[in-house]
Every structure is written in C-alpha cells, then in structure tokens.
N, C-alpha and C positions, 0 to 999 in steps of 0.2 A: 497723807502718809505716798498718794500718788506722784504728784511732782519732786517731794525729795527723795524716794525712792528710786522714779526714772533718774534726778541728778547723779546720786550716786553710783549708781549701775552706767550710767555713763562714764562718768569723772576714774570708775575700777575700767573700763573696756578702753577709754584712750590711752590709761598707764601698759596694759600688757598689750595694745594691737599698734597706735599708735593715734595720730592726728585722723588720718585719710581715712581709717577702715572706720572711728568713731563717729565721723561724720558721717559715712554712708549709713551708718547703722541707729543714726540718730533720724534721719533723715526719712528710711524706710521706717522707723515704731512711729514719727509724726504721721507717716501715711495710713499707716495700719490702723492707728486708731481713731484717725477721720471715719478711718470706712467702715470700724468695728461696731456693731449696730447690735451688739448680742446682747439677751435679755434672756437667762433663764425663766422659762415658765414650765411651773409645777403640771402635774397631769391634775385632772378635774377629777372631785370626792367621785364622781360618776364609774369614771374610768377604775381607779382605784379601787372601789365597792367591785366591779366587775372581774376584776383580776382577785377578787378575795374570795368570789361565790367561786371561781376556776376551782383556786387551789382547793375551796373544800370540797369538791370533789371530786376531785384526783385523790385529797386525803382520804376519804371515804370505799373508796378503790383499790387504793394501798399501792398506791404507783406514785410514791414521792422520793423522787432523790433528797437525799440531808446532804446539806454544805454544812460545813465548822467556818468561819471565822474567828481568826488568831488573829488580837490583840496584841503586841505587846507593853507592857506600859513601865512607864519612868517617873515618877514625879508628875505625872498627868494633872493640869489644872482642874478642880472638879469642875466646872463652868464646859470644859470641852470634853470631858470625861461622859457626861450628864448626857451630851448632844449624840455622843460616838453610839451610846446605848440606845440612846433615845430613836435613835437612826436604822436601829439594828431590830428594834422593839416594833416598828412602823413596818414591816416586812410586809409587803399581801400576799408572799410566800412562807409561809410558818412551819416548813420544815427543815428547823437549822438550830445548830450549838452555837454561841459567842464564848472562846475561850479565853479571858485576858489572864496573863501572865505577867504581872507582877516585879520587876525585881524593885522598888520602891524600898528604901530601906524600912518604913512602915508598911503597919497595912491598910489600904482604902477602907474606910466606913464608907461612902460611896457604894463602888464597886463592889461590896459585901452583902449591903443592904439588895442591891437588884438581882443580886447572887436571890438572896433568901425570897423574893418574890415572883422570879422565874425560875422552874429547873432547867429555863434551856440556855440560860447566862452560868458559866463556870467561874470562877475564880481561883487562880491559886498564887499564892505568894512565893516567890522562892526567894530559898536560900540564900542567892548570891546575886549580884550585877556582873555577867559574862559577855554582856554588850550585845548588841541589837539581834547579830545573827545566832547567838547559842542562846538568848532567853526566847527568841521566835522559835526555835527548834524544840524548846522544850513545850511550848504550847500545841506544838505539830504532834508529839510525843501523845497530849492528851485528847487529839482530836482525832472524832469518829465520823465523821462524815464520809461520805461518798467522793464529794468533791471538798477542797480547804478554799477561801478567800483572803487574802493578808490587806488588812484595815490599817493606816495608823489613828492613832491614838485621839489625835485631834482633829480629825478630818470624819466627815458623814457620808452616809448612802443614800441615795433618789430611793424612797420607798418601795419601787419597783423592780429593785437592781437584781435582787434574787428569782425574782418570780421572771426576769429575761432570759438570765442563766438559766432555769430551769425548761425554758423552752427550748434553745440550741439542745442540750441534754436528751431531751423525750422526745424531739426531731431524729437525731442521728439515733437512738435506740429504736424508733418507728423503722427507721429506713433500712436499720442493718438488721431490723429483727433479733432482736434482743431483748432478753429480761433482767441480767445483772450488772450495775451500774459499771464494776470493775472492768467490764469489757467494752465497755462506749468506746469508740475509737478515739473519739474528744477529747486530747490531753489537757488543754489551754483556751482559756475563753477570755478572751479583752473587753473591755467597753470605752468610749468616749469619757470624755473628763473638763472640768472648766475649773476655775479657783473662785474662789470667796472670800467677803474682807470677815474678821471677827463678828463682826455683829449680824452679819445674815441677812445685810441691807444689800447688799450688789453682786454680782454674777458676773463674769468676765474671762478671757484670754480661755473661751470654747476651743476645745483641741478635740474637731472632728479628724478621726484617724482612719488611716488608710487598710485596707485589706492586709493580710501577714504578707509584711515585707519583709525577706529576711537579711538581705544589706542593708536597709535602709533602718532594720534592729542594729549592724551591727557598727553604726555612725551613732544611735545615741537610743537612752530607755525610750523608744518611742511608745512602748506597751504601758508601764506605769501603771497608771488605776482605771479601771476596777476591774481586777485577774483574779477566775479563779483557774483552778489544777485539779486536776486528779486526784485523786487523794495516795498511790500509788504510786503514780512519779515525784509529789511533791516530796512524800515522806523519804523516798529515796534517794531523790539530789541532794536534800535538804539547804540551807543557807551555810556559806563559808564566812569564819568571821575574819578570815584575811581580808574578805573583800566589803569588812565592814564598811556603810556610806552607800556602796553598791551593792549592796547583797541581794537584792531585788534584781537589778540589772544583770547579774554574773546567773542568778537561778534563772530568767527566762532564756538567756543565751544557751545556757545548757540545755535547759528543757527542750526549745525550738531549733536547736540544729539538731537533736535526736533523730526529727524526721524531717529533718530537711535540707541538709549538709550532705547526705549520700545520694545517692544513686539507688532505682529512682525513686524521687523524692516522692513522701507519703502525700496520701491530700488526703482532708478534711479533721486532720488534727488539732489543727488551730484555727479558732474561729473569733473573726470581730462583729461587734453590737453598733452600731452607727445610732449609738442613743449616748447619753450624756447619764451615768448612772452615778456618777462617784463628783462628790463637791472636793474640795483642794484647800481647805484652811491657809488663806494666806497672813502671816502677821511679820512683826520684823525679825524674829529671828527663823524663819523658816525657809525652807531652799525656796519656794514657790513663791519668796518677798523679795529675795537676796538671794540670786546663784551663790554669789561670791562664800555667803555665808558657810560653806560646806567645802571650802577647797579639798580638801583629801579625799571626797569622795570622788572625784573628775579623775583623780590618780588612780583610785580602788575599782573604778569604770575602764582605764585604760589598760591596768595589771588584768583584767576580767576577761577580757578583749586577747589580750596575749595570749593569756593563760588557752583562751579557744584554740587560737592558732595552733596552738603547741601540740593540743589536745587531739586538732585533726590533722597534724603534719602540714601545715598548712606556711613556708616561707613568707613569710608577713613581717614590717614595725606597724605598730599602731601609732599613731600623730593623732597628737590634741591639735583640734581647731583655734580658731580664734575665740569662739564663740564657747563659754560653760559649760563642759556636759559632752560635746560633740566631737565625734574621730574620722580618721579616717584610715582605710588600711592601705597602706602602702606593698603590692604583692611584688615577691623576687622569686625569679626574674620577671614573669608576669601574673596575669588572673588564670589563665590555664596551667600554668604547670601544679599548682595547691588546689585549685577550686574544680572537681570533676563534673560538678552541679553548673559549670557557666557554660553557653556556647555561644555566645555572642556580646562584648562591650559596646558601649559608643560613647562619645562626648558630645560638646554642646557647641552650636552654631550662632555665631554672633555676627550681626548687621554691621554695616559702619559705622552707625549710630551707636555701638555698643550694646544693641537689645537682642534679645536669644530671640532668633525666628528657627532656628530647626534646635534638634535634640534627641530630648527623652516622648514618648508619645504614648497616652492612656488605651486602653479597650476601643475605644472609638475613635480612635484616631485623631484626636484633640491633641495640640501640642501643649504641652505640662510649662508652666512659667512663660506664655507666651508673652512676649515686648518686654521682659523685665528685664532693668537696666540691668548693666554692669556695676557691681559694687553693691549692690540690693542682695538680700540670702534669701529671699522669698517668703520676709513673714515672724513670727514669734518663734514657729518650728523648723528655721533655716532649711525649710527640706531642698530649695532650690542650688544646694553647694555641696548636697549628700550624696555619696554614691548609693543608689538604691535600685531594684528591680522594676520593669513598667514593659509594656508589653511591647512596644519596640524601642527600637534608639536607629536615628539618621544615618541613611547610606552612608552619606557623603564623609562621614568622620566614627569611625567602628571597626573591629577587627572579629574575626572570626577564630575559631578554636582550629589547626590546621586541617583536621578530619573533614571539618564543614566544609571547605575550600570550594572544593567540588558543588555542594549545594549552592552555595550562593551566584556561583558562573552561572548554572544549569538554571536558578531561580530568577536571576538578574539579566545572565546576556551580556556580562560584561568583565572584563579581565580585573580579579583582586587584588588588590592591594590596601597595605595596611595602614590605614594613614592616621585609624586613632593611636599607637602608641609612638609617630612621630610628631602627633598634637599636644601629648602629654609628656613625651619629652623635652619639648621647646617650653611646656608650664613648668617645667621643675626647672630649665636654668630662666627662664625670665622668674619664677619665683627665688631664684638663687639671689638673682643683681638686683631682686627689691620692687620687680615692674611687673603687671599684669603682660600676661601671656603676649603676645603680638602677631604670632607667624600667622603670614598670610597666604591661603592655600590657591592653587591654579590648579584646580582638577577639570582637566576638560572633559573626562570622563562623561560627566554630569550637565555639559553647558546647554545641554539641547532638550534638556528635560524643565517643567516647568514643576514651581511649589504642590501641587497637586499630585504630580506624576512621581513628585521625591516620596512625598508621606506614602502613598498608595506602593511604593516596590518596597519602603523602607520595611511596612507592616507586612507588607507579603513573604519576604524573606524571614523577619524574624517570627511569624508564623508558621511558617515551615519549620525552622528551627524551635520553638518550644514544644510543635507538634511532637517533639523525638526527646522529648521529656527533659529541657535543658531551660537553662534560667538566662534570662536579657537582663544584662546590668549596664547603667547609666552612669556614667560618672565625669561628674560638670569639671572637674579640673583639665581635663581635655577642651582645649576650646579650638577650633575653626572658624578664622574670621573670612566673607564674603563681599565682595563688593555691593 
C-alpha cells in the first residue's frame, strides 16, 4: 500500500501543480520518511491500572465530568465497528456514553448486541440518511454528557483518551473554583493523533500539533482528532450540512473564532493535549490514505472559511493551496483592515542559497523552519508555507498596525518602513509570472546588526505588541532575500 499509494499521490500532485512542485514535494517526502522513526508505544498496564484507580476515587467522590462520544454510522464494516466500540469500552475513565446514530438501510446486530450488554452504549437507528452533518446532529440531540466528542466510525481511541481530557477539565474547574461543568471556561480540547494500517500492525505519520493557533487553523483543519467540546457550545453551533466533507472544520472554526477573533482575546478556552489519543485508520478509500478521495471536502473547507470571513466582516479571499485541504487568506486591502486582533505581520528571510534564515520565531527565540530549502513545505503538515501565529517575526520584513508605529520606533529606535507589504506585492507579481519571489532587499537600516541582535530586537518588539493583546502573524509568502 505504501509505495503504490505514494506513486498515486505524486502523479495526482504533478497534474495539479506541475512538475517542479511535484519534484520538490517528492524530494521532501523521501527526506521526511528517512527521518521518521515514529512508532506508537502503548501505555503500560501498570499506568492504565493507576488511571482506573484514580477514576474510581473520583467516582466515589461524585466528582466526574461525563463525556458523550457521538458516532454517525453508515454501512460500517463489522470489523471496524467492533474495534471502534472496543476502544471506547477500554477507556480507563469510565463516566461516558457512546451514542451510535446509524443511518444504514438496516439495523446493526453488532451495535445492538453491544448496547444490550453495556447501558452506556446507546444505539439509535435513524429513519433516513440525511448526510454526515445531520446524522451527527441527530446523535448530538441524544447526547447527555457535559462534554461531547466526535469519533469516526472506523477509527479508534487510545485507552487514556477520556482520562486525559478529564484532567484538563478538572484542572480548569479547580483553578476557577467552579462546581458546575457547564460553567467551565474550557470550550474545546484537542489532542495529537497518528495513522495506522487496517490491521493495526504499524502506526505512522505522528501529528504533533501546536498549542492553539487561530491563523494556522484558518490554513487547515489541524485540530481534527481527537476533540471534545463543551456540550452547550457544540449543541448550539451544530454541524452544517452545506459543508459536508469539511463539517468538523466548519464547526471548529466557528467554535474557536468566538473566543479568539474578538478583542480582547479570551484565554484558557481552547486547550491542546500533546499526546496521541486518536488513531486514524488508513485504508484505500479513506482521506487519511488518499486525500484526493474526497476532493469535494476541500471545496467545502474553502467555503467554510469564506463564510467565517463574511460572518466577522473581514474582506478577504480564500485561496486553495497546492496541497489539498490547505488554504490561504488574502486580505483586502490588508490584514489590519479586517483583523482587529492582529498587531503585526511578517514574512520570511531567505539566504542567497535559498534557505530560511529569518522569519517566524518560537517562544524560546529559536527560528522556526531554520535552513529549510526554498520549495520545501515543512513536512506532511506543510506548516512552513502556511499563515500562522507565532511569538515573533523578523524585524527586517514586517508590518505593524498604523497605531503601533510609534511603539515600533520607541522599541527599536529605528524609523519605521513597511517592508512586509513591499515583499508581499513582489511575491504576488512573481506568482502571476510563474516564478519565485525574487525581490532583493537593500535595507541599510539593519546593516550593522548581527543575527543575534536581529532576533533579540524582533522578539522585544513583538513581545510588546503581544502585551497589548494583539496577535503576531507570520505569512511565508512574503519573501525577502539577503546576501
């Protein structure tokens, strides 16, 4: 499956994006595969038993958040159905219900047998198939938990998935001195994930996700699996059938935007768990194995983003990128006009050899995607070519809100010049001409600074901007080349 699937992907990619782009994509993929030594290591039986003991104490104290896991079923292969249900039954945290909303033509004897044996499993045979969103909504109507998670009918959870989710909720409840789960400020929790073959003989493509990043989410549905949301939030928002194929993406966009696209931005409402809690089954018809198998989903994702822009009065166009399921927001006339939450935006700095030597900086001041060659996208999640939030952007290629120009000059002691939009305009012209951005910067304002001083000044400025409640955004399409 691996080689054949890779060849199929490469051919499809070449047809969409051209030979040069396909060459770099294939080269990077080979490099990533050589580096990828990932293998999922299950928790030991000792750890799992300790989690069960902890849950028992919580249950005896009557202090257990209840989870509902909603699964829409449709002609689910019996083997997949059993493995999915068994993964829920195996949870070390026991206060859950599994809601199976089955839109298949006939009823499932397997699902009924499980429901008869375990009262936590609720099986509902729907009278008709209204599509993935409406079928899921029917399941949501039946869910009675404090938090609700969505699980695909052919995937599986790790045994500690709900235990880890409950820890986040309990921590927030304790910090905020709350007693009712509906008052908990945490509205959405998501975890890392990986993929596995149909026989569960191998796990691969570990997807370690960043802490919540709104602009990165607007570039692709990086949140994906496993995600739980506070019951009142997901039941109010629901899934929308006009975005079938990207219904989860649309839901996550709306749920997170409520907390993060308004000023001041809310904190503590969206939490990332940096552990693999979800195994995404990879078979020939799945999106996991063959992204092109659901091309309609990518158009739905684009439409969901366009709707979000319209909903928040942001003048922008959504551009699909060469990688399926990845997007770019082109703001009109610029990002500051529609995004009151953004205080600064910056581009990337390339060396004469075409490698990243400046751009987005992490909290520890390290350069993200350092030395990545031009033409590479940054791995299977293509993060190096996507708009995203970061701790700081390079001062040699940035733009700040007009009202923050005095702050820029106060912090840096340098007269402000908008080099970002100059670079972005050149990149647009180069793209239209079918070439890489080739603007050569001759910015003598920073000629006396060494690299360490550049990073320090960039970070200091962006830190002051973030202190004022603004977001710092990196846009890698804006390119500045240096000698």
